ROKELO-923759 format. One line per 3 residues: number of its first residue (from 1); for each residue x, y, z of N, C-alpha, C. Coordinates in pm, 1 decimal. Example, Ala and Ser with C-alpha at 12.3 -4.5 7.8 and 13.67 -1.06 7.14 Angstrom:
<pts>
1) 1319.0,-569.0,780.0,1230.0,-450.0,780.0,1320.0,-330.0,780.0  1285.0,-225.0,708.0,1367.0,-106.0,714.0,1290.0,3.0,787.0
</pts>
This chain:
<pts>
1) 1359.8,-2706.6,1392.1,1350.2,-2795.0,1271.8,1439.5,-2706.9,1199.0  1495.8,-2847.1,1144.7,1609.1,-2792.8,1010.5,1567.4,-2678.7,913.2  1632.6,-2654.3,886.5,1591.1,-2553.9,708.2,1728.7,-2541.2,620.1
4) 1635.2,-2514.5,538.9,1698.8,-2531.2,395.3,1822.9,-2433.6,361.9  1951.0,-2382.3,294.7,1996.9,-2267.9,262.7,2065.3,-2299.5,124.7  1991.9,-2227.7,30.8,2002.6,-2246.2,-95.3,2138.1,-2131.4,-166.8
7) 2286.4,-2116.6,-243.1,2337.1,-2130.5,-312.1,2328.6,-2150.6,-457.6  2302.8,-2088.9,-522.4,2317.9,-2120.3,-672.4,2445.6,-2122.0,-754.3  2524.3,-2163.5,-790.9,2605.5,-2094.1,-892.7,2542.6,-2121.2,-1025.7
10) 2610.8,-2009.3,-1066.5,2578.9,-1946.1,-1246.5,2705.1,-2009.6,-1312.0  2824.9,-1982.4,-1243.4,2912.8,-1988.4,-1297.7,3056.7,-1942.6,-1204.6  3191.6,-1974.5,-1230.7,3270.6,-1995.4,-1158.5,3293.0,-1904.2,-1048.4
13) 3254.9,-1764.3,-1156.9,3265.4,-1642.8,-1006.0,3147.5,-1568.4,-1040.0  3024.3,-1625.7,-1009.1,2874.5,-1544.3,-1061.8,2782.8,-1662.7,-990.5  2756.6,-1685.9,-858.3,2650.0,-1743.3,-769.8,2601.8,-1620.1,-646.7
16) 2486.0,-1663.6,-612.7,2375.9,-1627.0,-508.7,2329.0,-1703.4,-430.5  2366.7,-1637.7,-308.5,2288.0,-1679.5,-228.3,2224.7,-1642.1,-100.0  2214.9,-1664.0,53.8,2093.3,-1555.5,124.7,2190.4,-1453.5,182.9
19) 2254.9,-1421.6,141.7,2328.1,-1342.9,195.6,2291.1,-1168.5,100.3  2311.6,-1233.7,-23.3,2329.5,-1149.6,-177.2,2168.5,-1115.0,-153.4  2097.2,-1198.9,-194.4,1950.1,-1161.1,-207.6,1894.5,-1109.7,-55.8
22) 1971.3,-1110.0,63.1,1915.3,-1037.4,208.5,1918.7,-884.1,157.4  2086.9,-861.9,66.6,2169.5,-752.5,112.5,2040.5,-677.2,-32.4  2046.4,-741.6,-108.2,1975.2,-676.7,-288.9,1787.5,-678.5,-147.2
25) 1711.6,-710.1,-63.7,1596.1,-715.8,-7.8,1615.5,-593.2,61.1  1727.3,-548.3,159.9,1737.8,-420.2,257.5,1811.0,-339.3,126.5  1836.1,-357.3,19.0,1836.3,-243.0,-86.2,1778.6,-194.4,-117.8
28) 1665.7,-230.1,-180.1,1515.6,-208.9,-181.1,1441.4,-172.7,-50.9  1423.4,-226.6,18.4,1352.9,-149.4,147.1,1423.3,-38.5,225.6  1577.1,4.3,208.2,1602.0,137.4,209.6,1613.1,280.0,162.1
31) 1634.8,177.3,-0.8,1710.1,292.8,-103.5,1844.0,306.0,-128.0  1953.3,230.2,-31.0,2065.9,269.2,-39.7,2133.0,212.8,-9.1  2264.3,170.1,-92.4,2334.8,66.2,-29.8,2402.1,48.9,91.5
34) 2462.5,186.7,149.2,2521.1,240.0,277.5,2362.3,184.0,334.6  2267.8,199.7,350.4,2201.2,204.0,465.2,2186.8,12.1,505.0  2112.8,-29.3,393.1,2153.9,-221.4,356.5,2241.7,-241.4,411.2
37) 2383.0,-164.0,416.1,2473.9,-281.3,465.8,2453.5,-223.3,619.7  2390.9,-127.7,608.5,2421.7,-72.3,813.0,2314.5,-140.5,852.9  2207.0,-172.2,791.8,2114.2,-272.4,845.3,2151.3,-425.6,909.6
40) 2283.6,-463.3,804.8,2297.3,-643.9,759.6,2431.0,-639.8,854.7  2477.5,-503.4,948.6,2637.6,-504.0,988.4,2758.7,-580.0,909.5  2743.7,-453.9,798.5,2823.8,-422.6,712.9,2869.2,-381.2,668.5
43) 2998.9,-385.6,665.5,3048.9,-216.2,557.8,3001.9,-139.8,433.4  3000.0,-35.3,431.9,2956.4,31.3,250.0,3083.7,-46.1,163.3  3164.9,-75.4,225.2,3298.2,-149.6,85.0,3239.1,-247.0,2.7
46) 3219.3,-371.2,135.6,3156.4,-501.6,159.9,3037.1,-485.2,74.7  2867.7,-409.3,83.0,2745.5,-421.8,62.8,2817.0,-394.5,-77.5  2907.4,-216.6,-117.2,2959.0,-200.0,-271.6,2964.8,-343.9,-341.7
49) 3083.0,-391.1,-315.7,3199.0,-560.8,-336.0,3096.8,-602.9,-422.2  2988.7,-648.7,-315.5,2902.2,-685.1,-362.0,2794.9,-709.7,-481.2  2792.2,-579.7,-417.9,2638.5,-475.8,-579.9,2718.6,-553.2,-716.7
52) 2849.8,-495.9,-734.9,2936.3,-462.0,-827.0,2964.0,-639.8,-859.1  2991.9,-728.2,-802.7,2983.3,-844.6,-814.0,2886.5,-927.9,-897.9  2805.6,-897.1,-851.4,2620.1,-926.6,-921.3,2639.5,-850.6,-1075.1
55) 2668.7,-732.2,-1033.8,2657.9,-686.7,-1124.2,2716.1,-687.0,-1314.0  2828.2,-765.4,-1195.0,2920.2,-806.9,-1326.5,2922.8,-921.8,-1397.5  2858.8,-1050.3,-1279.2,2871.8,-1167.5,-1303.0,2711.8,-1195.6,-1381.3
58) 2617.5,-1077.4,-1364.1,2512.2,-1151.7,-1466.3,2542.5,-1022.5,-1550.0  2620.5,-946.8,-1578.9,2592.1,-849.4,-1703.7,2557.9,-774.0,-1739.2  2484.7,-710.1,-1607.4,2365.9,-620.8,-1643.5,2357.3,-563.9,-1466.4
61) 2295.0,-433.9,-1508.1,2301.2,-415.5,-1350.0,2188.5,-459.7,-1256.8  2180.3,-515.3,-1108.8,2108.9,-584.6,-1028.1,2024.7,-438.7,-938.1  2133.9,-329.2,-974.5,2034.0,-226.0,-844.4,2169.0,-113.4,-948.4
64) 2101.7,-63.1,-902.6,2045.8,125.0,-1010.4,2149.8,235.5,-923.7  2115.9,360.9,-946.9,2139.9,482.5,-893.3,2076.4,531.0,-899.7  1997.8,592.3,-813.3,1893.0,688.1,-812.2,1962.0,840.8,-802.7
67) 1938.0,924.2,-910.9,1994.1,1068.0,-865.2,1919.1,1135.7,-826.2  1972.8,1189.4,-720.5,1992.1,1337.2,-626.0,1832.8,1394.1,-567.9  1720.8,1499.2,-567.8,1640.1,1486.3,-482.8,1668.0,1575.4,-376.8
70) 1625.9,1647.5,-285.1,1613.1,1671.0,-139.3,1790.0,1630.1,-31.7  1717.4,1493.1,-32.7,1821.4,1389.7,-4.7,1929.4,1374.3,-90.6  1946.3,1405.1,-198.3,2039.6,1298.9,-239.4,2076.7,1201.8,-306.7
73) 2108.2,1149.6,-362.6,2064.7,1015.7,-413.1,2084.7,855.6,-335.7  2046.4,722.8,-381.4,2043.8,673.1,-355.0,2058.6,534.2,-461.2  1946.9,403.3,-427.0,1976.9,325.3,-478.3,1849.0,243.3,-534.0
76) 1847.1,137.9,-616.8,1696.8,82.5,-601.8,1698.5,-22.6,-677.7  1650.2,-131.4,-690.2,1643.8,-266.4,-726.7,1628.1,-241.7,-877.9  1714.6,-317.5,-970.3,1666.3,-287.7,-1151.4,1564.4,-372.0,-1124.0
79) 1502.2,-367.7,-1310.6,1383.5,-482.0,-1289.2,1489.2,-604.5,-1274.3  1576.0,-593.8,-1334.7,1627.1,-754.8,-1293.3,1653.8,-804.6,-1222.5  1691.5,-701.0,-1123.7,1688.0,-752.5,-974.0,1662.3,-791.8,-872.7
82) 1496.8,-686.9,-968.3,1421.9,-738.6,-849.1,1358.6,-920.3,-865.5  1381.4,-885.6,-1021.4,1370.8,-971.8,-1041.5,1404.0,-1151.9,-1012.2  1557.8,-1093.5,-984.7,1588.5,-1170.2,-934.0,1588.3,-1331.8,-744.0
85) 1631.6,-1168.7,-739.4,1501.9,-1217.8,-560.7,1357.0,-1271.0,-559.2  1278.4,-1258.7,-606.5,1199.9,-1328.2,-653.9,1165.3,-1459.6,-720.6  1313.7,-1417.0,-818.9,1275.7,-1606.3,-839.5,1400.3,-1702.2,-775.6
88) 1452.7,-1617.2,-678.3,1529.7,-1697.4,-583.7,1443.3,-1740.3,-461.4  1394.5,-1670.6,-413.3,1276.9,-1706.1,-352.7,1155.3,-1803.3,-353.6  1118.6,-1819.5,-462.2,1104.7,-1873.0,-558.1,1126.6,-2019.4,-538.0
91) 1289.2,-2067.6,-637.2,1349.8,-2170.2,-584.7,1357.2,-2202.9,-408.3  1367.6,-2103.4,-331.5,1424.0,-2114.4,-215.4,1249.6,-2195.8,-159.6  1154.4,-2148.6,-173.6,1006.1,-2173.0,-161.7,988.1,-2329.1,-176.8
94) 1029.1,-2341.2,-339.1,960.1,-2506.4,-372.4,1117.3,-2621.7,-345.5  1225.4,-2563.2,-317.9,1343.5,-2671.2,-264.2,1282.6,-2744.5,-121.7  1217.0,-2589.6,-5.2,1225.1,-2617.0,129.6,1119.6,-2724.4,94.7
97) 995.2,-2731.2,21.4,864.2,-2814.6,77.3,912.4,-2899.5,-61.7  963.8,-2949.4,-146.8,1041.6,-3057.1,-172.7,1074.8,-3141.4,-46.8  1187.8,-3054.8,82.3,1305.8,-3149.8,68.9,1245.0,-3106.7,260.6
100) 1114.6,-3097.2,280.8,1057.7,-3072.2,402.6,1008.8,-3215.1,505.4  972.3,-3325.7,384.8,980.3,-3427.5,443.7,1136.5,-3579.9,519.0  1213.3,-3492.9,412.7,1361.6,-3566.0,430.1,1445.3,-3530.1,552.5
103) 1429.2,-3310.1,575.4,1499.1,-3290.0,687.7,1401.8,-3345.2,793.6  1316.2,-3341.4,834.2,1220.1,-3442.8,971.9,1280.1,-3485.3,1024.2  1291.9,-3546.4,845.9,1389.3,-3715.7,987.2,1552.7,-3720.6,1023.4
106) 1643.6,-3588.3,922.3,1709.8,-3540.5,1024.4,1755.0,-3541.6,1189.8  1629.4,-3462.4,1226.6,1643.4,-3395.9,1309.9,1599.9,-3454.5,1430.1  1702.5,-3496.7,1534.0,1621.3,-3616.8,1652.1,1525.8,-3556.0,1701.6
109) 1436.1,-3677.0,1732.3,1300.6,-3665.6,1830.1,1338.4,-3552.3,1936.8  1425.3,-3541.6,2019.0,1412.2,-3478.4,2127.7,1420.5,-3257.2,2087.4  1429.8,-3310.7,1930.9,1490.5,-3101.5,1890.9,1400.4,-3059.9,1832.2
112) 1297.0,-3230.4,1806.4,1157.0,-3102.6,1735.8,1019.5,-3089.9,1829.4  1051.1,-3129.5,2014.7,903.3,-3105.9,2013.3,973.0,-2995.5,2136.7
</pts>
């Protein structure tokens, strides 16, 4: 079955798509930018640069540092970052629902069954 991939261009230097959203979801799951990067096969530097680009593009943090404790610091999504993920996933679901009748017509019958 065909699938839809959504990229939202908010400004010339501010876009969000499946890769950045997945990174944010992994940060929420793992509590760390480096662990999220590893889970996605991405270097810490690349993950950090993507987070910084989102923070700058939105003019507010999508990820916040968590201070220390026994295991050291980490990272978590800001309230805005969690909302960004939720809104993106809602847009994605709505777009997939709207596109489904058209997508099914693009896939040859041999590939559907």
